[in-house]
C-alpha positions in Angstrom: -13.3 -51.2 -21.5 -10.5 -52.6 -19.1 -9.4 -56.1 -19.2 -11.5 -57.1 -15.9 -14.9 -55.6 -17.8 -14.0 -57.3 -21.0 -13.6 -60.6 -18.9 -17.2 -60.0 -17.5 -18.5 -59.3 -20.8 -16.8 -62.5 -22.3 -18.5 -64.5 -19.2 -21.8 -63.3 -19.9 -21.6 -64.0 -23.6 -20.5 -67.3 -22.5 -23.3 -67.6 -20.4 -26.2 -66.0 -22.4 -25.6 -67.0 -26.0 -27.7 -69.7 -27.9 -25.4 -70.7 -30.5 -21.6 -71.0 -31.0 -21.3 -68.8 -33.8 -22.8 -65.7 -31.7 -20.7 -66.9 -28.7 -17.4 -66.6 -30.5 -18.1 -63.8 -32.2 -18.8 -61.9 -29.1 -15.5 -63.5 -27.5 -13.4 -62.9 -30.4 -14.4 -58.8 -30.3 -13.9 -59.0 -26.5 -10.5 -60.8 -26.5 -8.9 -58.6 -29.3 -10.0 -55.1 -27.6 -7.6 -56.2 -24.6 -4.9 -58.4 -26.7 -4.0 -56.5 -29.9 -3.7 -59.0 -33.2 -3.8 -58.6 -36.8 -5.9 -61.9 -36.9 -7.6 -64.4 -34.8 -8.9 -67.6 -35.3 -11.7 -69.5 -32.7 -12.3 -73.1 -32.9 -14.5 -75.3 -31.7 -13.2 -78.8 -31.2 -14.8 -82.4 -30.6 -13.7 -83.4 -27.1 -13.1 -86.7 -27.9 -11.4 -86.7 -30.9 -10.1 -83.4 -30.8 -11.2 -83.0 -34.4 -12.6 -79.4 -35.5 -16.2 -78.8 -35.3 -16.4 -74.7 -35.9 -14.1 -72.1 -36.9 -14.7 -68.4 -36.5 -12.0 -66.4 -37.9 -10.8 -63.3 -39.7 -8.4 -65.1 -42.2 -8.4 -65.0 -46.0 -6.3 -68.3 -46.9 -6.5 -69.9 -50.0 -8.1 -73.3 -50.9 -4.3 -74.7 -50.8 -3.2 -73.1 -47.6 -6.7 -74.4 -46.0 -6.0 -78.0 -47.1 -1.9 -77.7 -45.9 -3.1 -76.3 -42.7 -5.6 -79.2 -41.9 -3.5 -81.7 -43.1 -0.5 -80.4 -40.4 -3.4 -80.5 -37.8 -4.5 -83.8 -38.2 -1.1 -85.1 -38.1 -0.8 -83.6 -34.7 3.0 -83.5 -34.7 3.9 -79.5 -35.3 5.0 -77.3 -32.5 2.0 -76.6 -30.2 -0.1 -79.2 -31.5 -3.8 -79.2 -30.4 -3.3 -83.0 -28.5 0.0 -81.7 -26.8 -1.8 -78.2 -25.6 -4.5 -80.4 -24.3 -2.5 -82.2 -22.1 0.0 -79.5 -21.0 -0.9 -78.0 -17.4 -1.2 -74.4 -18.9 -2.6 -75.4 -22.3 -1.5 -71.9 -23.6 1.9 -70.9 -25.2 3.1 -68.6 -28.1 5.1 -70.3 -31.3 8.1 -68.1 -30.4 8.0 -69.1 -26.8 8.1 -73.1 -27.5 10.4 -72.9 -30.6 13.3 -70.6 -28.8 12.5 -68.0 -31.3 13.0 -70.1 -34.3 9.4 -70.4 -35.5 10.5 -71.9 -39.0 10.7 -75.0 -36.8 6.9 -74.9 -37.4 5.4 -76.4 -40.5 2.4 -74.3 -39.5 4.4 -71.4 -39.5 6.3 -71.9 -42.7 3.6 -73.2 -45.1 0.2 -71.5 -43.5 1.3 -68.5 -41.0 4.2 -67.1 -43.4 2.5 -67.1 -46.5 -0.4 -64.9 -44.9 2.1 -62.4 -43.6 1.8 -63.6 -39.8 5.0 -64.0 -37.6 3.8 -64.2 -34.1 1.1 -66.9 -32.5 -0.6 -67.8 -29.6 -2.3 -70.7 -28.9 -5.0 -71.5 -26.1 -6.5 -74.8 -25.2 -10.1 -74.4 -23.7 -10.8 -76.8 -21.1 -13.6 -77.6 -19.0 -12.4 -80.1 -16.1 -9.3 -81.1 -18.5 -12.0 -81.6 -21.0 -10.8 -79.8 -24.2 -13.6 -77.7 -26.0 -12.0 -75.6 -28.1 -9.3 -73.5 -29.1 -8.1 -69.8 -29.3 -5.6 -68.6 -32.0 -4.2 -65.0 -32.4 -1.9 -63.8 -34.8 0.4 -60.7 -35.4 2.2 -59.7 -38.5 5.9 -59.2 -39.1 8.0 -56.6 -37.0 5.1 -57.1 -34.1 6.4 -58.0 -30.7 5.5 -61.3 -29.6 2.3 -61.9 -26.9 3.6 -60.8 -23.6 3.2 -63.4 -20.6 0.3 -60.9 -19.1 -1.7 -61.1 -22.5 -1.1 -65.0 -22.4 -2.2 -65.1 -19.0 -5.6 -62.9 -19.8 -6.7 -65.2 -22.2 -5.3 -68.2 -20.6 -7.7 -67.2 -17.8 -10.7 -67.2 -19.6 -10.1 -70.7 -21.1 -12.7 -72.6 -18.7 -15.5 -69.8 -19.3 -15.4 -70.2 -23.1 -15.0 -73.9 -23.2 -18.2 -74.1 -20.8 -19.9 -71.8 -23.5 -18.8 -73.9 -26.4 -20.4 -77.3 -24.6 -23.4 -75.1 -23.1 -24.1 -73.6 -27.0 -23.6 -77.6 -28.3 -26.6 -78.4 -26.5 -28.7 -75.5 -26.9 -28.1 -75.8 -30.3 -29.3 -79.1 -30.5 -32.5 -78.6 -28.5 -33.3 -74.9 -30.4 -33.1 -77.0 -33.4 -36.7 -78.6 -33.1 -38.7 -81.3 -34.6 -39.2 -79.9 -37.8 -35.3 -80.2 -39.4 -35.3 -81.9 -42.7 -34.4 -85.4 -42.8 -30.8 -87.0 -43.7 -29.4 -86.7 -46.8 -26.7 -88.9 -48.4 -23.4 -88.4 -50.0 -21.0 -91.1 -51.8 -17.2 -89.4 -51.6 -14.8 -91.0 -53.7 -11.3 -91.0 -52.4 -10.0 -91.7 -55.5 -11.0 -88.4 -57.1 -10.0 -85.1 -56.3 -13.3 -83.7 -56.5 -14.0 -86.0 -53.7 -17.9 -85.9 -53.7 -19.3 -88.8 -56.4 -23.1 -87.9 -55.4 -24.8 -85.7 -53.3 -28.6 -85.7 -52.8 -30.8 -82.4 -52.4 -31.3 -83.0 -48.6 -27.5 -83.0 -47.9 -26.9 -80.2 -50.5 -29.2 -78.1 -48.6 -27.9 -79.2 -45.0 -24.1 -78.6 -45.7 -24.8 -75.4 -47.8 -24.1 -73.3 -44.5 -20.7 -75.3 -43.3 -17.8 -73.9 -43.9 -15.1 -76.4 -45.5 -17.7 -78.8 -46.0 -15.6 -81.0 -48.3 -12.7 -81.0 -45.9 -15.2 -82.2 -43.1 -16.6 -85.0 -45.6 -13.1 -86.3 -46.9 -12.0 -86.4 -43.2 -14.7 -88.5 -41.7 -14.8 -90.6 -45.2 -10.7 -91.4 -45.0 -11.0 -92.4 -41.1 -14.0 -94.9 -42.1 -12.0 -96.0 -45.1 -8.8 -96.6 -43.3 -10.4 -98.3 -40.1 -13.0 -100.4 -42.4 -15.6 -99.6 -39.7 -18.4 -96.8 -39.4 -17.2 -93.4 -38.3 -19.1 -90.4 -37.0 -18.5 -86.4 -36.6 -20.3 -83.4 -35.0 -19.9 -80.1 -36.8 -21.3 -76.5 -36.4 -22.5 -74.7 -39.4 -22.1 -70.9 -39.6 -26.1 -70.4 -39.0 -25.4 -72.6 -35.5 -27.1 -75.9 -36.7 -25.2 -79.0 -35.5 -24.8 -82.0 -37.9 -23.8 -85.3 -37.7 -21.6 -87.0 -40.5 -21.9 -90.6 -40.4 -19.6 -92.5 -43.1 -19.5 -96.1 -43.7 -17.2 -98.2 -46.4 -19.4 -98.6 -49.5 -17.2 -100.3 -52.3 -13.7 -99.9 -53.0 -12.5 -96.2 -52.4 -16.4 -95.3 -52.1 -17.5 -94.3 -48.7 -21.1 -93.3 -47.9 -21.6 -90.7 -45.5 -25.2 -89.8 -44.3 -25.5 -86.3 -43.0 -28.3 -84.9 -40.4 -29.5 -82.7 -37.8 -27.7 -83.5 -34.6 -30.2 -84.7 -32.1 -30.0 -84.0 -28.4 -29.1 -87.6 -27.3 -26.0 -87.5 -29.6 -25.2 -84.6 -28.1 -25.6 -85.6 -24.7 -23.6 -88.8 -25.6 -20.5 -86.6 -26.9 -20.5 -84.5 -23.7 -20.9 -87.9 -21.5 -17.9 -89.8 -23.2 -15.8 -86.6 -22.9 -15.6 -86.7 -19.4 -13.9 -90.5 -19.6 -17.1 -91.9 -18.4 -16.8 -96.1 -18.5 -19.9 -97.4 -20.4 -21.5 -98.0 -16.9 -21.2 -95.1 -15.4 -22.8 -93.2 -18.5 -26.1 -95.7 -18.2 -26.3 -94.6 -14.6 -25.4 -91.0 -15.8 -28.5 -91.4 -18.0 -30.9 -92.7 -15.7 -29.8 -90.0 -12.7 -30.9 -87.2 -15.8 -34.2 -88.9 -16.0 -34.8 -88.6 -12.3 -34.4 -91.8 -11.0 -33.0 -92.8 -7.6 -30.0 -95.0 -6.5 -32.9 -97.9 -5.7 -34.5 -97.7 -9.0 -31.3 -97.5 -10.8 -30.2 -100.7 -8.5 -33.6 -102.6 -9.8 -33.3 -101.4 -13.4 -29.7 -102.6 -13.9 -29.8 -105.6 -11.6 -26.9 -104.2 -9.6 -26.5 -104.2 -5.9 -27.6 -100.8 -4.3 -23.6 -100.5 -2.6 -22.5 -100.7 -6.5 -24.8 -98.3 -7.4 -23.7 -95.9 -5.0 -20.0 -96.6 -6.0 -20.9 -95.7 -9.4 -22.5 -92.4 -8.5 -19.5 -91.6 -6.2 -17.1 -92.0 -9.1 -19.2 -89.7 -11.4 -19.3 -87.3 -9.1 -15.7 -87.3 -8.6 -14.5 -87.2 -12.2 -17.0 -84.1 -12.7 -16.2 -82.5 -9.2 -19.8 -82.1 -8.6 -21.6 -82.9 -5.0 -25.3 -83.2 -6.1 -27.4 -84.8 -9.0 -28.5 -81.4 -9.8 -24.9 -80.2 -10.3 -23.9 -82.8 -12.1 -26.9 -82.9 -14.7 -26.1 -79.2 -14.8 -22.4 -79.8 -15.7 -23.6 -82.3 -18.2 -26.0 -80.5 -20.2 -26.8 -77.1 -19.6 -25.7 -74.8 -17.0 -21.9 -73.3 -17.0 -19.6 -74.5 -14.4 -19.0 -72.7 -11.2 -15.9 -72.6 -8.9 
């Protein structure tokens, strides 16, 4: 297929896939047929925290390299770091381009890519209305040319389409889970011990069995709760497409309790709404709009004047670039973006 045909195939995958793993597999196939690579990694991102929710890749890193990679990513200070690209107008760059041809300036290159035999890297943040939902990472080995401007433009041109697919499958994954999912499981993470997990219930074991890098995800949310002294939460996607929510809370000393459970549709909806930077009041109004309430009904329910409700609705429409309630619900909860 030529690039235009591959782009249409990727758009179709993003519009029809019902799980993030399935969608990323099709997207990776399409991208690498147009842009030659030696390795790739597609990541889902939590749009609020920018934490990784899922990874589809053909890399074979050792546990030490995985740990070092996550350490660098969490720091957010490296070349082409996720937070930096998420704010960048283009949202796409090659490692050689950003370092002026000296990739050794990057800790990720020195400590992760070079040990894997990779020399060239292209990163593209996947955004919908400036909200980041994922990242495409393409790699080439030593002796290969850098990614061309045309190749960068091709991948970047699909950023919004893929981002919208990530958001769409996020919602559908929670809806498809149904009501027969197991209840919550409990773990105790000991941050003072190398092995981390002090206790793991049978239910937690079953829920986490398909989650790649499960111990890292557990340690990350546990460290966040321990550092702040408050509860912390994250959503992650397993290889089967099941979405899980991790709730962490300080327990005793270096011990942190983590509750893991299937993610509920209401939690996914809350994440999507928060990602677009809506205020608490705007989130209330979105929830009522999604349930079909009129402005007059919302005015009575929230004790606000009709004029104030109208102003909030206009603000919500403006932030999400929609013109009707139907478009609003579609953008936030299921349908792909248009325009």
